[in-house]
N, C-alpha and C positions, 0 to 999 in steps of 0.2 A: 380635337385633337389638332393641331397648328399644322398645314402645310410645311413643306420642305420640299427642296432639291428635287428631280426628278429624275431618275436614272436615263442613261440611252433607251434601253427598252421601253424604261413606261411614256417614255415622250415619243418616240418610230408608233406605243400601240392609240398613244393619244390624238395624234394625227390622222389618224382613222377619220376622226369624227370631227363635223365642220361646227360653223356657229349657231348654224341654225337649230339647233335642238333634235333634226334628223335620227330617231331611233336606229338599230342595229344591234339584229342577233348576233349569239354567238360564230355559231357559223361563220356568218359572217366576215365579221372582226378574223376567224384562223383563217378566212382563204387570201385573205389581204395582207395579211401575214407570215404565209406558210406556214405555220406554227401549226403544233396537237390543239386540239379540243381544251385540255387539261390547263396548257401552256396556259392560252389566251386568255382560259375563265382566273386562272389565276392575278394575272396582269389588270384584266379587266376590275375586279374585285380589290385591289392594289389604289386602283386608281379610284375608284368609288371610296374608298376607307380613307384617302388623302384629300376627298372633293371635289376631284375637278370632271368625276363623270356620276350620273342617275343611274338608279335602276328600278328594276320590278320586275313582277314574276308575272306571265302569262300562260296559258291553258295550262298543263297538267305539269307537266315539267320543262317548261321554253323558259327564257329571260330575255329581254331587250336591255338595251344600254344608250343612252344619249346625254350630249354634252350641252350642259344650259347654258345660255349666252351670257352670265355671270360668271362663269366660270371658265371663258371661254375668252374676257377679258383679262379676268384674272391672271392668268397664263400667259396672255401677251405682257402686260406690265411687270411680270415677274421671272417667265422663263426666257422671254427674249428680250434683256435688256440691252439699251444701250451700249453699241463698243466704247466708245467713251468712258464709258462704267464696270462696262464686265469685267475688264482685271483687278481691275479697285477692286469690287464685290468679292473675287474669288482670292485676294491675298487677307482682304479682311477676314474673309469665314475662314482662314486657319489662324489669323488671332484673334479670335475671341475678341472680338470690338463690334459694337452693337454702331450700324450706319441704316438713313436714312437716304433716300434718294426722292429729292424733288423739281415739280420740272419747272416752266418758268413763271405758272401760276400760282408757285410753291402748293403744291399739292402732294402727296404721295402718292409714287408711283412704283415704289420699292424700303421695301425692309429685309433684312437679316432676321434668323433665329435669332440671335445672342440679342438683338436691342427685341424682339421680342418677351426674350426670356431678361432682360433687367427692369422693364418698366412694365411687366407681366400684363401683354398687350396679346390682343386678339388680331390677327395680321388680314381676315377678314374685313374688322370696320377697320382698320388703319388705312387698307389701301383708297387712294381716290378721294382721303380728306384731306381738308386748308390745313396747313401747318400750326397759323394760327390759332385755328380750333382742337388741334391734337396734342399742342402743348398745353394751352390754357385750360384744358376742359377734361385731363388726365396725364400729362407729364406732370405738369406743376401739383398733381394734388399726391405723386407718390416723392414730391424732392423737399427735402428742409427749404425753406426759404421759396416756395413756390412760388410767389409773384416778381422775384428780382430774378429767377431762372428764367422766368417766361419774359421777362425786361428785356433780357440780353439777349436770348436767341433771336426772337423777334426782330431785334432792332438789327442783326445784323442780316439775317434776313432779307429784311424791306430794304435796307442800303446796298444791297449786293458787297457788303465787303466782306476782307477774310477778317474774322471774330477774333479776340484773342482768349486766350485758354484760358480756363476758369474751371475749378474744381466743383461740383454738385454732391450731395448725400441720399442715396434714397434711400427711403425705409422699406422694414421688411412689410410681406404685407401675406395674407395666408398660403398664397405658390408665386412669394417673390421676396429673394434675402436681400440682408439690408448690403449696401454695398456704395463706396465712393467712385464715381464717375470725373474723367476729366475732360471737359464735353471742347472740339475742335469743329471748325464750318469754312468751308471756303468754296464760290462759286465754281461753277460747268460753266465753261468758257468754247466749247463747240460741242458738237455733231444735235442728236434727236432733243438733249436737254439744254442744250447752250440756254443760257439763264435762269437754270436751275441752280441749285445746292446738292450740296452734298454733307453732312452732318454726323458726323463720328463722336463716337463715347468711346474712352479708354477706360477700363477698368484698375483704379491705381488703391484699391484697398490695401493690400499688402504693402504696400511703398508708404503709406496712410499709418495703419499701422502698427508697422516696422519704426517710423520715428516719432511715433506712441510713448513705442517702448521704449527707445533709446533714451526722450527726451525724463522717462519714469525713473530707468535704471539710476541716470544720470544723477538726478535730483537725492534718491533713497541713497547713490552713494554718500555724497556730501553728506547727509544725517548722518548715516554711519560715521565719518569719519570724525565729525566733532562732538559726537555723543560720545564716541571711544574710550576709556579712560589710561586704553595705551596711546604712546604718541604714536604718530603715523606720519611717514615722508614719503615724496616718489621723487628719486633722482632722476637725470639722463645721467649719461654716461659720463658726461664731465663735471659731472658733481655736481650742476645745478637744479635748486629746487623746483618741480613744479607744480608739485601739491606740499601741504606740510599742514598738521591741524594744533590746536591752539596744546594738545598736551603735546605734542615734539617739542617745540618752541617752550615752553614751560621747563620739561626736563633738559634742554639744554642748557638755561639759563639763559635766554634770549628775551625773557619777559619785558624786561626790565632795561636790555641793553637800548641802545638808541639807534644803533642799526637795524634798518630796513631785514627783517626776519622772511622777509619773500627774496630777499636778496642773498640767502644763506646760503654760503656754497658748502657740500665734503671738505672736511678738515677747518674749517676755522675753528673750531673749537676742540682745543686737545685733550683729549682722554687717556686718563692711566693706567695701566698695567695693579694688578693685586697687591704688586710691591709698591708699588706710588709712581715707578718710571710714566714717560711718556710713549703713547704707543704708536712704533710710525705709522706713515696713511698708509702706505701696503699693506697690515698688518688688521688695521682697522677693520671691524667687521664691513663693511660696503664695499669698500677695497679688493677688500680677497672674495667676495661673489662675483662684484665685475670681472677681475683676474682669473679665477675659475672657472666661473658659468657655474659654482654647485652651492647649496646653503650654505647658509652659514648659521646655528642654531643657539642661542645661549649664553654666547660670551658676556665674561663678567667684566665691567669699568668701573671706574673710578672717576667723579667730574671737582672739579674745584667751583662752588658755587661761584658768586660775585656777596652773597653777607660772609665770607671765608669758612661753610661750614663745606664737609666733602660732600660726596650724595655716587650712589652706588647704583648701577643701573645693569640690567640683560638686554643684552641687543640682537637682534634677530636680521639677517638680510638675505633676502632672494632676490636673484635677476630675473630679470623680466624676459620670457621666453621671443614674444614676437619682436622684439624692437630693445636697442641699445639702453638699458635703462638696470634701477634696482629700488625694491622696497625696504623700508628702514622702519624695525618696529622698535619702540623702547620703552621699559617698562621699570618705576621704581621698586627697586628691592633693598633699600637702603633699613628700611628695620628688620627685613627678612634676614639680612648680616647680619646684624649687634644680635638679634634672639640668638642664633646658631653661634654667634662666639660668646654667650652668656649661658646657653646648654651646656656646649662641650667645659666652659671650666667648671661648673660642676657635675656634669659627669666625672671628670678628673676627680672631684674634691671624694665624692662617694664611693668610687672603685679607689681609693690609697685608704679610704675608710672600713669600707670591706674589706680587703687585701689582708689589714690589720685585725679584727676579729677571726676570720677565715683561718688563721696561723696556731690562736690560741685554742682549734676545735680540735678534740681528739681521734672522735670516731669517723666515721665515712662521711663526709658530706656532701652533697651540691646544693646548689639554686635553679630553681624553672622561672621565664617569666612567665604572661599569665595566656601564652599560647604555646606554651609547654616544650621551649626554647635552653639550652643550659646554657645557664651566664656565671657561675662561677661552678669548679670541680676542684675539692683540695688533694693534698696526697693519697689519702689513704682510699679515699673512694677514687682514683687515676687507676688505683693498685687490685681495688675486687672489679671493678667496670671494664677491667684489658684496655683503658682506651686513656692515652693524655689529653692533658684539659686544651690541648689548642686542637686535637682533634673530636670535642665533643662540644666547642660552646659555638652558637649562634642555629646548632643543629637539634630538631625535635626528639626527646627522649625518647618516643616512639618508635623512630625512625632508628635512630642510632643504634640503638639496643634492639634493633628487633623481634619488639614486644608485640605481640600475639593481639589482630582486634578482640577478642572473646576474652582476655587474660582481665582478671577483676581491677589486679593492680591500677587500668586505664580507670573504672569507676570511680575505685577508690579517690584519686589525685582529683578528678573533675569534681566528685560533693565535695571534696576539702576545699577547691577553692570555690565554688560555687553558695556552698553555707558558709565558708569564712572559719571554718570547725577543723579544731588540730584532731587527728586522729593516730593512733600506732595499732603496729598489728604483728602478727607473725607470720612468715606467707615462706613458702619454695619459689626463688627464682628460677626457671628455665635459660633464660637468655645468659642468667650469669653463672646456671649450674651450683647454684648454693640454698641455703637456709637463711634466710637474715628475718630481725626486726627489724620494721622499719618504722618510721615516729615523721608525721609528716605537718608540719607549722605553716597555715596560711597565711599572704597579705592579702591585698588589693592591688600587687603589682607581679604576684607571682606567687609562690611554691618553696619553704625552704626543709632539704628531707636529710635526717640519717641516718646509717642506717652500718647495723652492727651483722656479720659472718656470724652465726651457730650453725655450719656445716657439723662440727666435730661430734658438737654434745648432743647434735640430733642423732649423729652414726652411730657415738655409746649406746644411745636408749633404744634404737635398731636392732640393734647388733642385739641387746638382750633380751629386749621380747623376743626376737625372733630365737636365738637358742633354745630360751624356756619351750615356749609353741615346737622349737623343729623336736626336740627331746620328748615331749611329752605326745607329739603326735606320733611319732617313730614308734617309741613304746607299745601305745596302745592299739598300733595298726599295724607294725611290721609282717608283711606278708609272708607266707610261710617261714617263717621262725619265730626268735625271740630277741628280745633287749633286755638285759639289766646292766645296773647300776649296784655298783658293791665301793664297800667305806674300803677306810687302810684295817678293817678287823677281817678283812673279807669273807664281811656280811651282806646280803641282797639288802637295797635301799628302798629300788623302783623293779619291780619286775612285767615285763607284758609282753603280745604278738599270738600269733597264731599256735604256734608250737608246745605254746605251756595246756593251752585248752586244747589242742591234739593229747596231747600227755596226761591229758587229767585235773590239775594242778589248778588252786587257788592264785592265781597273781598276790591276793594281797595275803595270803599266808604264806609266803616266800618272804614277805618283806624282814628283817632279821635270822632268818636261816644260814647256817653258814654256804659257802661258797661251790661246794660238793654235792648239793644234795639233791640237785637235776640230774647228776649219772650214777649208773648203779656198776659200772664197770670199775676196778681198783684203778688200772693203768690210765683210764680215763680221767680218774676225777685227780691223779696227782700233775699227769698234762696241763689238767684246767687250773689247779692251784700256782702250777708254777708259773700259768703266764699271767695268772690275778695278781702274783707278786711284783712281776718283773713288768709290768701297768704301776704297778703303784711305785713305782724307781723312774718312771718314764718311758718305758718301753713296750712300742709297741707287736701282737705276737698277734699269728694269723696260724692252723694246724689242721686235720682232718680226722675227725673221730666217728666213732660205729658206735652206734645206743639204740639196745632193741631193734637191730637190724636197718633203725636207717644212718644212712651219710650222709652227718652233718659239718656243712662247714662255719669255725672258730674264727673272730678276731676280735681280739681283746685291746683296749686303748685307753688310755689315762686321759684325766681330765682335770684340767688346770682354769685358775679365775686369771684375771687382766693382765697378774705378774708374771702369768708362766708357772705356776706353783701347783702343784699335781695334791688335790684336795678329793680324789674318787679315780673309779675307772670304770670302763663302758666295755662291755662284752656284748657282741651278736651274733648272732648264731639262726643259720640259715640249713632247712633241711636241703639237700643234693640230689635225693636221693635217683631224681626221676631225671634231671640235668646229665649224672652221671650214663643210665642206663642209655641215651639218646645221643651224649657223648659216644659209647662205644660201638650205638648203628651209624655215626655218623661217620667214622673214621672206616667201619664196613663198606659203606659207600660212594667214598671220596674214589677208589681207584674204577668204580662204576661211572663216575661221574666227567673224570676224565677221559673215559672214552665217547661218553657220547660226546662232550667238548668240541675230541678232536671230527667226529663225526658231520657234527653241528657245520665247522667250520668248513669241512671239506663240501655239503652238502650248499654254504652259503657260495661256494667259488664256482660247483659249478650250475646252480640253476640263479645263481643271481636271487636265491631268496634268503631270506636271512632267518637264524632258529633261535629260540628261547628256550628256558630252562627254569622251573620256578621252584624251590625245596623246600617243600614244607615240614619237613622232621628238625627245621629250626625256629626260633623264634627270637626275632618275627622270620617269615618265610622270608629265602633268599635265592633273589630274582639274578637271572645270568643275560645279556643279550651278546649276541654276535656281530661282528661292525658293521654290517650290513642293516641292522634292526637301530644299531645308533644312529647312521646316515641318513635312514629314514624319517626317525625322531628331531635330525638336527640338533645332534647332539654329542658330543666326544667322547669317543669310546672310553679315556681316563674319571669320566663321569660316572657315580657308581649311581641304581634307579632301584629307590623302593617300589612294592607293587601297587602302595596307593599314591606316589607319583603317577608310577608311568601310567592307571588309568585316569587318570586327571586330562592327561594328553589325548583322550577320545571326546570326541560329541557329547556335550552332558544330557543327549535323548540316549547316547547309545552307550553309556556308563550302565547304567541297570540294566541294562540286557548281558553284557560282557561280566558285570558283577554274579548276576546268577549261572551262567554259564561257569565261572570259576569255583563258585560252591558245590556248583554240582558233580565237576570235576574231582573235585577234594573230597565231596563225601561220602561217591557212590561209583568214582572210578568212570563218567559217562563221557567221552569226546567232544568235542565240537570245533562245526567248522564255520566262524563268521565270517560277513562281509558289513564292517564298520567304517567310521570316517574320526580320523584323527587330526590336529591343529598341531605342526610339530611346532617347534622354535619359530619360524620365518610366520609363521600365523598365516599359513595357507592351510584352505582345507584340501584335506586327502582323504582319498578312501584305499580302505587298506584290508586281506584276509589273513584272519589270523586262526590256524587249524592249532588243537590240543589233546596230543596222547597221554592220557597220566596214566603214572609207572605206581608199580604195587607191590607191596614185599608182605608177604603172611598175611593179603588181605588188605592190605591197609597201603592208602595212596601215602605215599612220603615223597613225590615230585609229579611235574607236570613240564608236560616238552613238546614242543611246537614248534610251525613255519609261522613267518611272515612274509605277504607280501606287498609290496606296493601297486594297486590296480588303478589307480587315477584317470590311466588316461585310457585305458575301458569302458570304463565308467561311464566318464566325461562322454566317449565317444558313443557309448551306447545311448546315454539321456539326450545327446545330442537330433541323432539320426527320430528320437521316439519323438523329441515335442518339433521337430520339423513338420514331422509326419501328420505329426493331431495336430498341429497350428494352419498346414497345407489345406489338409482335409476339412477342418475346419471353416477358414476361408472361403475355401469355395464350396462351401455350402450350405453358408451363411449369404453369400450372392448371389444364387439362386432362391434362396429362402425369399431375401429381400427384393430381389427380381419379382417374384412373387407375388408376393406380398403387397407389392406396391402396383402391381396389374390387378389383382381382387380389392384390395380398397377402394381403389377407384371406380371401380362398379357399383359397391353397396350403397344401400339408399340412406340405412339408417344407423346412430352412430354404435348401437348392440350389436350391430353386423360384421361391421370395421373391426370392431373390439375383439369378438369371438374369432375372428379367420386368425386376425394376426397372434392369439396366443395359440388357436389351432397351428397354423402352419410351421411355429417355432417349437411349439412340441412334437410334431411330427419331424421332426429335422436329427438327423443321428448328431450331428453335434450337442445336440442340448438334452436337458432331461425334460424341462416344462417352463411353464409361461403364464404369469397372470397379469391384468388390469384394472388398475383401483382409483376413485378419487378421493379426495378430501369431504368428511364433514365436517361442515361449519361449525356446528354445535359443537360437538363434542371432541372437533380437532386430531380426529384421527382418519384415518384410512379404513374404506370402506372395498370390497371387493364385487368390482363389477365382469369379468371373465376369469374365466382360467382354461388352461388343459396338459393335460398330461399329470394332473394331479386334482383331488378331490379335498376340499376346504383346507386347503393352505393357511387362510386369516381368524382358521374357526375360533382355534384357541391362543393364541395371542391379540395383542394391540400395536398394532405402531403411531406412534403420535407427532402431527406436525406442530407440537409447539416446544417455541428453542427453547425454553426450560423444563422438559423432560426430556429425560435419556434415552427415553425411547423412540425421539427423533433422530439420533444421531448415530443411527444404521443407513445401509446406503439408499431407502426408501425414502424414508425423512430429509438428509440432506439433497435428492436427488428434485424432493418438491421446493425445499426452503430453496438452495442454490440455483435451482433451474439448470443442471447442467449432467452431464451423466454421472453418477458413482461406480466405482465396480470393487470388490472384494476379490483377489487376485485367490486368495487362501482362505477358503470359513475356521480352518483351522486354526491361524496363529491372527486374526483380526479380532480384535479386540469388542468391536463394533458392535458385533453379533452375540456379546455374552447376555443381553436379556431376554436371548429368545433360543437361548444355545440347546439346552433340554428338549425343548421343541423339535428344531431345523435338523439332529443331529437323525432321526433318523431317514432322513430325505435322501440323505448321501452326494449331497453339490458338493461342489469343491469351491467351486470358485462364480461369483451373480455379478449382473449390469442391472441398475435402475437408470431406467431411461426416463427422463420426462416428457411429458407428453403437451409441446406447448404449440400455439399459434397468434404470432402478433403479442406476444408478453402476457398471454391466458396461457394457464394450465389446467385441461383435463382433466388429467391424472397423473399414472404412470405407470411405464410397463418394466414386469421383471424377467428376466432370463437366467434359468439356473443349465451349469454343466456338472459334470463328473467328473473333471479335470483341473490341477491348479493353473493360473495365467490363461486361463480361455480367453478373457477380457480385453487382452492388450497388444499393443501396434495398432496392425490395419484392422484388426476385428473389430476390438473400439471403436474407431472413429467408423464401420460400415454400419454396427449393432446403433451405434448414436444416431445415424439418419434415420434410423425408426420413427422416431422420438417427432422430427420434424416433420412425417411423412403424413403420421396417421392425424395429429397436430392438425396439420394443413385438408385432410380428408376428411376430419370430421367438424371442423370449424366450413369447409364448404358445403357441406351435407346440412348444418343448422342454417348457416345462412339461405340454404338453394330453400329449403322447406318453409322458412317462413314465410318466402317470398314469393315460393309458386304456389302455397297453398293460402286459398281463401279464408279459412278457417283459426279465426287465431284469440290470442287470448288478451284480454282489454285488462291493464290494470291505470285506476286513475289516484293520486294522492292528488294531496294540500298541507300548505304549510302556511300557518295564520304565519302573518309579522314577517316574512321573509327575511325583514331588513333586520326586528329583534335578535330573531334565529338565527341568523348567522356573526351577528354580534356588529351591524352595518351601520355609520352614522348616517342615517337619511330617515325621511319621513315617507310617509305612502303618497302618491302624488302620480298622476294618468297610470298609463298603459303600455305594457312591457310584452311581448308575444315572440316567440324563436318556433318559426319552424322547420326550419329544412338546416343540418350538421354534415358536414365535408370532413371524414379523417383522411390525415395528411400522414407524413412520416414521424418519428420518435415520440408515439403517440400522444402525439395532438393532434387539436379537433379543429378547424373553421366553421363555427355558428352564426346565423343569419337568419333574419328579421328585422320587425319594426318596432318601433313605440313612440310615443307622442313627445313633441318637445321638451311637456314638462315634468317628465320622465328621465329625461338626458341625466340629471344631477343623481338621481338613483342606482340609474347605474352603475354612475361610475363609480358608487357607493359601495355597491355587490362586487365588483371588480378590485377593489382596495382590499376588501373584508374574507372573501371566497379565494384560498391560497389556488385554486387551480384555473382560474379567470386570468389568464395573462395580461391581456388588454384591448382594449375594445376602438372601434375607427366608425366614424358617421358620416353618412349624406341627408340630407338633410333639407326638405322643400315641402311649402303650404303645411306648415304645421303639425307636421309629420317626419320622421327619419327612419332612413335602414341604419343598419350597422352590421360587424361582420365580428364579432367575438372570436381571440383565440384562447381555447383551452387546453390544458398543459395536462395530461395522465387522471383525465376526468375520473374517478372512482367509479361513478353509477353509468356512465355514456361506456367507459371499456369495458364494462361488466356487461352490461347490456347486447353492448353488439359480439361479445364474445357467446352470449348463448343463442345469437343468432336474433337478435331483438332488434326494437329500433323505438329509438323515443320519437310519438308519432306527431306532439306536441305541448310550448310549456309557455303558460299563459299568465301573468302577472298585474292583478287589477287590485284595485284597494288595498294595498301590501300582500296579498295571497296571493300562494304560490301555487298553481295547478298542473299538474306535468301528466298526460298521459303514455304510455306503454305497451308496445304490442309484441307479442312474446308466441312464437308455434308453439301450438295444443299440447308439441310433446319436454319444451324444455325446463329447464328448471325454475319454476316459477318462486320457488321459497327464495331461491337463490336471489332474486331477482329483489324482492322484497325484501332481504337483510340486507342489502346492500344501500337500497335507498334510504332503507329505516335506521344504518349507521352511521353512515353518510351525513342525512339529514334527521336527530332521533326528533322532532318535533314532527315529522313527515306522520299525517292519519292515511292509512287505505280507506279511499271512498268505495271505491267499482276493483271487484274482482269477477269476470263473467268469460265467456266465450262467445265473439261476435262472429257472426259471418260478414267478410267486408266486399260492398259491388265491384265488381269488375270496371275500375275505370281505368287501366293501364293495359293500352292494347300488348297484347300476349309478346309480339314481336318485338317491339323496344322491353319491356321485360328482358327476352331473354337477352339481346341487345347487350340490356346494362348489369346482368347479374354473368354473363359465361364470354360472350367475344370482346367488351372493353376489358383493359387491365383496370389494377389499382391505381395506374398517376393514371390511366387517362380520364378512370371513371373521374379521378378528383379534378381534375384540369376540368373538367367540361364542366361540373358543376361548381365550383367555385367561379368560375368564368361567369354562370349565369347570373350566381346568386351577387357577384358585385357589379353585376350592368356592364358587361363587356360589352353584352349585344346590344345594349340601346346607341339611338343615337339621338344627339351626339354622347359617345357613352362616360355614363358614372366613372371607369373605371376603365386606366388603358391596359395592355397585357403588359408590358412594364411591373405597374400595380398588382397585377395581378398572380405572376412569377414571386413578387416580392412575398406575398404570401402563404404563396408557396413554398419560400424558399429553394429557388431553383430559379434558371437563367434564363432569362427570354423565348432565346431561341427554345429550348427542352419542353417551355408552358407551350411554343405556335405549334410544336410536333406533335405532342403531347394532342393537344385541342383538333387539328385538323385530323386526324385520325379517329379520332372517337367523333368528329364530325361526318366523316363519309362514313363510319359505319352508320351511324343512326339515317342517314338518308339513305344508305342502302340499302335497310333496312326498311325505311318506310317507304319507296319507289319500285322496291323489289315487287310487292305483293304477297313477299311471305311468312308466313308467322314462327314462331320460335316456336321450338319444344317443350 
């Protein structure tokens, strides 16, 4: 690290030492400065880092400091700058100008940091050197044409004159940027260094690059102008040409002119409009753009050429924003104009011919282009389509006629056009509401469509079929009566119905029988025969007669053909005996119903409660409401409502309960009092109380009467109070439980104890039923039970999967593991995710559940499930609190696993080998040299820094591995004496992350002769199978060579281990380890604080803060004599 200017406090501290090199203790310096020992120590350390002091340790805890003579001289040369140069140097430092100060002997007495940076100089080697040696041996080596540079600089120095400014090009080096510098030099005419010189180097890189870019851009613009097929001209505000290309000259007819094209002025060449008139200059494109400041686009003009031909031009003009001027572009559109006129004439001829053809067509006809847009519609088609031709032309048929997307007509038209095959079909057109016969004739340009309205024909066919079907169905299935047809001889031609069967008659035997056959009473026969005769005369007769104790209603009607001529008669007979009886009963109840209605209305007014009555003696049952009931339902009292419609207002889950209560009330007279939910017309759910008291006559229920009350506010108030009470109690209880669990899990020494305590405390809480903890079986991708409380064998009969393709992974537990987020079910009964296990879980009686992933640093240890007997138990604050348990438990498990692995002497050792690692991972390299990885430092965002050594001939192989292995991000080398240290950055490495999550470590990795060997250490109780699986899954070629339990020798002091594992934070440990392995503590340092902080992706100040705190804790542990527990 190069020296830099000292602060006032450091100069004050440095002044405590003389040039003799006499050492002083920290206490002596502190006394002289009147500072604390810690602050003094920090200053001394910084002076050592800057090379101004040296130090060494003496005794058990003391340290002495001294100022070497060389450093003293350097300080005099650098810090005690002569007055004549001091102010100038301060200004130049701020301006980032490289500066050399030479004494009268042309030796370097001072240079600033900018000069060091520009020429990659070491200050200690430059100070005191002759300028000639410095220029010829170093500066000229890093500058293009170094000989010329050295000659110019040295000549100016030796002649003691002001040198002319000149530019030099510094080439790029390993720690040196490429740049252009401007050299200036002047003599020092007074002061301590009179006769010397000041050499200045200004950075003019940006200026050089800008000039080069401008030249390149100007050259490119010239090439574009000359290569463009468009005429381009740039003019001043007064119309003078700045630049015009060759195409512009040719389009304006200037190429053969004797006049100089460069002297062309806007307006020299006359332009004509579309009628051939000369366009006034103010109306020309360029003049309009200059005058209005707005663009002129595609103005068409004519130009008469020298050859007597007229050329059409399209001209654009764009005013310049930055100065007065205009850009004009010109394109020759003569050919396009001629083509447009020719096509217009052809179009007019074809249109006239088509009009003549279409006028001769009688059917409805229209033509479509290849995009199904109307191009022609005749008069008949206008009538049927309901649109004029002007409304349809150019519009898409599907949009103009609102043809549905799924209408088969679309497919038929598209098929005809695609296959060029004519087709015809019969269809019903919903948009036109007609039956039609459609004939489609395709061509390359579209479709010709002829269609005929056949709606009347279809209507007649349907009427005939419907009449035959209706009569036959009526006769065969006529309920509680009969239907007969008779001819003009008053003989039956058709008979049927339930009454015929009830009378014991055969319908087939009645065909041909006289009309009076069905009636035994002479008077009745006379009435019926007279009615039959009137029907044949075209008159309809209705009568009621008595036959064998039955009361019958008979209607006799004529049957006519399409012309209205009577050719037959029809008699419809119904047994109305039961209806007559009920009519008499109805009249008896009417008076009672009137009294009841009056009472209900009075009740509604007095108690604000609606009343209702259901008369079940009628068919269908007659439902009556008072005004209050209508109001509750959001209906008008004038609106009629039947029983089914009234039930439809109730919540779907309550409708069955109401139906059953009504059925019981009608069947056995059971009253009811129900609290139900309805959804009125306004859509807002409301709670109501419905009370029913059946009315009976002669033991038979004839009506249901009751009251109807809106109790929504009372129910919602009660629910709010209950919900608030439950949530408050649950939250208070949960907070106590979480605090208790947090305290207890910290005290547990094993993962099993932690999981058992968590489940036990949750199950003991009043708010929850039971809890269990499970983890994932990697082989089967299912969840295994690890601990449970409040329940026995919850997972014994069910399988929970973590395979995303398995529906059993879509429940809260599977999703919590897959998504690593808390998953809740607020109401199990309505949550379909529990369907795969519903038959099993219903026996446990819980209504809501929460599945909390147990996670630490992206490692999922398992899942914690908690169950409650109340719905919505895990929402809001309660969800947030219970979710914290996953992090608390995950952190506790990780700490336990890591502590056990670090504190235990007995470990499980796994040794793996991958033959030819380069082939195994697809790296493009051959085996050469050796690579050793001996330390790994975790940093943020699942990244690691890996440190190791390798021989120089293995660097190419290392680079190939970084390219081939996805999670190997990049590598940095520091080479020396045929070997190199390296720093490798890993991002989310599967093996390393998994081993770390199991509390283990990768002890060592060696790659020799292409073979990869890795040693892994795990705690005896760790999941060894998982560690082996992740290695062999990530690297299928990996072989397990050893699997054994060993005892590690105690090579590390217990107190150091305690500091590293318990006292240092993760950031402090990462900063300390990264600094050590990066060579931060070497002298001179292999890496600066800025280098290490960049590796850790933190600020330098933050890195130094973590490092100092980590060092303090380690030194305190070493020197205090205490041992870590």
